[in-house]
Legacy VTK file of the C-alpha trace (Angstrom):
# vtk DataFile Version 3.0
C-alpha trace
ASCII
DATASET POLYDATA
POINTS 260 float
-20.174 -17.568 -23.296
-19.074 -18.052 -19.710
-20.273 -15.582 -17.116
-18.106 -13.700 -14.674
-19.267 -16.079 -11.931
-17.798 -19.090 -13.751
-14.535 -17.266 -14.426
-14.326 -16.176 -10.799
-14.909 -19.740 -9.584
-12.106 -20.995 -11.845
-9.888 -18.231 -10.475
-10.619 -19.237 -6.885
-9.904 -22.906 -7.548
-6.668 -22.374 -9.483
-4.854 -19.139 -8.655
-4.788 -19.536 -4.862
-3.739 -23.219 -4.781
-1.064 -22.630 -7.430
0.192 -19.579 -5.547
0.360 -21.595 -2.316
2.220 -24.329 -4.161
4.734 -21.728 -5.340
5.083 -20.279 -1.842
5.523 -23.776 -0.419
8.361 -24.496 -2.835
9.959 -21.123 -2.021
9.532 -21.886 1.691
11.394 -25.167 1.315
14.190 -23.650 -0.723
14.611 -20.249 0.913
12.686 -20.336 4.187
9.379 -18.889 5.458
10.634 -15.303 5.512
11.071 -15.174 1.725
7.762 -17.010 1.250
6.032 -14.476 3.497
7.511 -11.585 1.514
6.417 -13.110 -1.781
2.861 -13.640 -0.472
2.584 -9.861 -0.124
2.225 -9.519 -3.907
-1.499 -9.199 -4.860
-1.692 -12.519 -6.679
-5.199 -13.110 -5.317
-6.511 -9.588 -4.654
-5.496 -8.248 -8.071
-7.472 -10.753 -10.170
-10.437 -10.572 -7.786
-10.572 -6.784 -8.136
-10.366 -7.156 -11.908
-13.346 -9.517 -12.010
-15.341 -7.268 -9.681
-14.561 -4.262 -11.904
-15.446 -6.038 -15.149
-18.666 -7.329 -13.608
-19.802 -4.207 -11.699
-18.130 -1.323 -13.550
-15.240 1.074 -13.031
-17.007 3.094 -10.315
-17.622 -0.011 -8.235
-14.080 -1.207 -8.906
-12.571 2.085 -7.770
-14.410 2.008 -4.449
-13.643 -1.696 -4.049
-9.958 -0.900 -4.565
-10.243 1.698 -1.802
-11.781 -0.976 0.397
-8.917 -3.311 -0.460
-6.415 -0.559 0.349
-7.974 -0.091 3.790
-8.013 -3.890 4.067
-4.256 -3.690 4.484
-4.825 -2.585 8.106
-6.783 -5.681 9.284
-4.501 -7.921 7.226
-1.448 -6.573 9.024
-3.324 -6.778 12.329
-3.980 -10.467 11.716
-0.330 -11.177 10.933
1.031 -9.205 13.883
-1.432 -10.794 16.306
-0.640 -14.309 15.120
3.110 -13.713 15.369
2.877 -12.404 18.942
0.438 -15.088 20.082
2.564 -17.876 18.574
5.245 -17.153 21.148
3.106 -18.616 23.948
-0.042 -20.186 22.458
-0.796 -23.204 20.206
-1.968 -22.674 16.649
-5.703 -23.033 17.391
-5.796 -20.152 19.889
-3.494 -18.064 17.705
-5.897 -18.502 14.801
-9.010 -17.769 16.855
-7.584 -14.619 18.425
-6.070 -13.372 15.159
-9.322 -13.705 13.207
-11.193 -11.981 16.043
-8.738 -9.080 15.810
-9.079 -9.070 12.007
-12.877 -8.832 12.305
-12.777 -5.958 14.782
-10.209 -3.983 12.776
-12.069 -4.731 9.513
-15.299 -3.239 10.892
-13.392 -0.137 11.965
-11.614 0.111 8.603
-14.911 -0.023 6.710
-16.312 2.766 8.881
-13.247 4.939 8.291
-13.511 4.706 4.506
-16.318 7.271 4.527
-14.322 9.661 6.722
-12.040 12.573 5.770
-9.541 12.068 2.956
-6.571 12.313 5.324
-7.611 8.930 6.759
-6.291 7.398 3.530
-2.870 7.738 5.166
-3.873 5.116 7.758
-2.927 1.986 5.757
0.456 3.524 4.931
0.997 4.343 8.606
-0.009 0.779 9.542
2.564 -0.587 7.104
5.310 1.575 8.610
4.285 0.611 12.131
4.323 -3.089 11.272
8.016 -2.865 10.406
8.731 -2.231 14.091
5.998 -4.270 15.789
6.569 -7.851 14.706
8.286 -10.048 17.358
12.008 -10.141 16.738
14.373 -13.003 17.290
17.244 -14.770 15.631
16.168 -16.794 12.584
16.155 -20.503 13.311
18.790 -22.533 11.500
17.368 -25.854 12.653
16.711 -28.596 10.126
13.053 -28.666 9.185
11.295 -31.832 8.176
8.992 -31.305 5.197
6.089 -33.730 5.473
4.602 -35.052 2.245
1.123 -33.723 2.987
2.260 -30.161 3.702
1.850 -28.672 0.224
-1.417 -30.481 -0.696
-2.940 -29.440 2.647
-2.033 -25.799 2.014
-3.512 -25.893 -1.488
-6.795 -27.499 -0.412
-7.202 -25.208 2.584
-6.412 -22.136 0.474
-8.948 -22.987 -2.227
-11.647 -23.812 0.323
-11.099 -20.652 2.345
-11.080 -18.442 -0.756
-14.367 -19.895 -2.056
-16.060 -19.470 1.328
-14.847 -15.899 1.871
-15.565 -14.554 -1.611
-18.837 -16.393 -2.252
-20.993 -13.496 -1.127
-18.500 -10.622 -1.260
-20.049 -8.882 -4.289
-23.383 -8.621 -2.463
-21.814 -6.785 0.478
-21.186 -3.460 -1.271
-17.995 -1.792 -2.421
-16.320 -1.365 0.952
-16.703 -4.918 2.199
-16.259 -6.615 -1.186
-13.007 -4.700 -1.684
-11.828 -5.438 1.836
-12.502 -9.147 1.375
-10.186 -9.237 -1.648
-7.332 -8.645 0.827
-8.590 -11.198 3.355
-5.491 -13.007 4.683
-6.132 -16.264 2.857
-2.531 -17.079 1.985
-1.153 -15.267 5.012
-3.264 -17.371 7.375
-2.443 -20.624 5.587
1.280 -19.855 5.612
1.220 -18.796 9.278
-0.796 -21.800 10.485
1.060 -24.408 8.418
4.424 -22.924 9.402
3.369 -23.019 13.049
2.177 -26.614 12.825
5.158 -27.954 10.896
8.092 -25.839 12.041
7.145 -23.894 15.181
6.986 -20.270 16.297
10.355 -19.270 14.806
9.038 -20.007 11.317
5.889 -17.946 12.013
7.941 -14.937 13.076
10.127 -15.204 9.974
7.072 -15.489 7.699
5.389 -12.472 9.294
8.580 -10.437 9.033
8.609 -11.073 5.277
4.866 -10.501 4.946
5.028 -7.169 6.771
7.582 -5.943 4.245
5.971 -7.442 1.148
2.503 -5.967 1.759
3.739 -2.581 0.543
3.030 -3.758 -2.980
-0.611 -4.510 -2.114
-1.069 -0.998 -0.774
0.528 0.575 -3.855
-1.543 -1.554 -6.233
-4.878 -0.854 -4.525
-4.320 2.872 -4.023
-3.177 3.389 -7.629
-6.171 1.426 -8.883
-8.531 3.480 -6.702
-7.171 6.706 -8.201
-6.761 5.566 -11.815
-10.128 3.885 -12.376
-11.846 7.250 -12.046
-9.719 8.915 -14.740
-8.779 6.241 -17.263
-9.906 2.937 -18.785
-10.069 -0.333 -16.883
-7.185 -2.082 -18.621
-4.964 0.989 -18.509
-5.687 1.437 -14.800
-4.876 -2.188 -14.004
-1.741 -2.184 -16.149
-0.328 0.977 -14.551
-1.257 -0.235 -11.065
0.478 -3.549 -11.703
3.581 -1.727 -12.926
3.648 0.446 -9.796
3.040 -2.605 -7.617
5.875 -4.574 -9.224
8.247 -1.642 -8.790
7.303 -1.325 -5.114
7.776 -5.064 -4.551
11.209 -4.918 -6.148
12.178 -1.994 -3.914
11.014 -3.812 -0.790
13.253 -6.720 -1.800
16.268 -4.424 -1.605
15.214 -3.371 1.898
14.209 -6.916 2.799
17.712 -8.276 2.174
19.168 -5.731 4.580
16.763 -6.366 7.476
17.292 -8.979 10.123
14.456 -10.613 11.999
LINES 1 261
260 0 1 2 3 4 5 6 7 8 9 10 11 12 13 14 15 16 17 18 19 20 21 22 23 24 25 26 27 28 29 30 31 32 33 34 35 36 37 38 39 40 41 42 43 44 45 46 47 48 49 50 51 52 53 54 55 56 57 58 59 60 61 62 63 64 65 66 67 68 69 70 71 72 73 74 75 76 77 78 79 80 81 82 83 84 85 86 87 88 89 90 91 92 93 94 95 96 97 98 99 100 101 102 103 104 105 106 107 108 109 110 111 112 113 114 115 116 117 118 119 120 121 122 123 124 125 126 127 128 129 130 131 132 133 134 135 136 137 138 139 140 141 142 143 144 145 146 147 148 149 150 151 152 153 154 155 156 157 158 159 160 161 162 163 164 165 166 167 168 169 170 171 172 173 174 175 176 177 178 179 180 181 182 183 184 185 186 187 188 189 190 191 192 193 194 195 196 197 198 199 200 201 202 203 204 205 206 207 208 209 210 211 212 213 214 215 216 217 218 219 220 221 222 223 224 225 226 227 228 229 230 231 232 233 234 235 236 237 238 239 240 241 242 243 244 245 246 247 248 249 250 251 252 253 254 255 256 257 258 259
């Protein structure tokens, strides 16, 4: 019988690359803004939280989900920082600065998880603030050349980054292991590859979509945090996924009305 470690390794090496392949196809057909919005769905964080819960128990999973919920703040901070920096800096400096900001905000977010309950409003407030803070500009209608290596490079980078980040996450405790499930793996790959291939306009469009789509991550993680303490694992995940899907569908209605 395979252990949870083997299943988790298979998950890392398949789910993320396949998701990035899907986002790459969506990017080519509908642009980086739609791809960014779609990447907000917890395709990676959801399964990772499930494996952590099955391996460590419902109590651990509930606190990890809280950590993932607070992880929305550094994830949005990364995206906003990269979008603003891309206006004047090359991709390398954008990446370095954005991950530095992510680290600082992540440390603060972990510390706040043990604070008063009203601090649980912080990720929701960060989501609302992000709707007004991303750099705005007219979407680019320029023809974009899609190089043959673009999608394979995204898939390889995504799988590698996911394995590295999650390798030791379970040993870091509930707060950090949960927060690492929302590490901006796909967001960083989409931002960097869009910057390299298409320029800053594509980054801003992707971040605009991501900022809207991350509502579903927050809904999923918060519902899971609450439900795992009062119901079974599979019921909690099923109801959280239903709430998450509903939230993502609602953000699509708002997404179509917003202009970058």
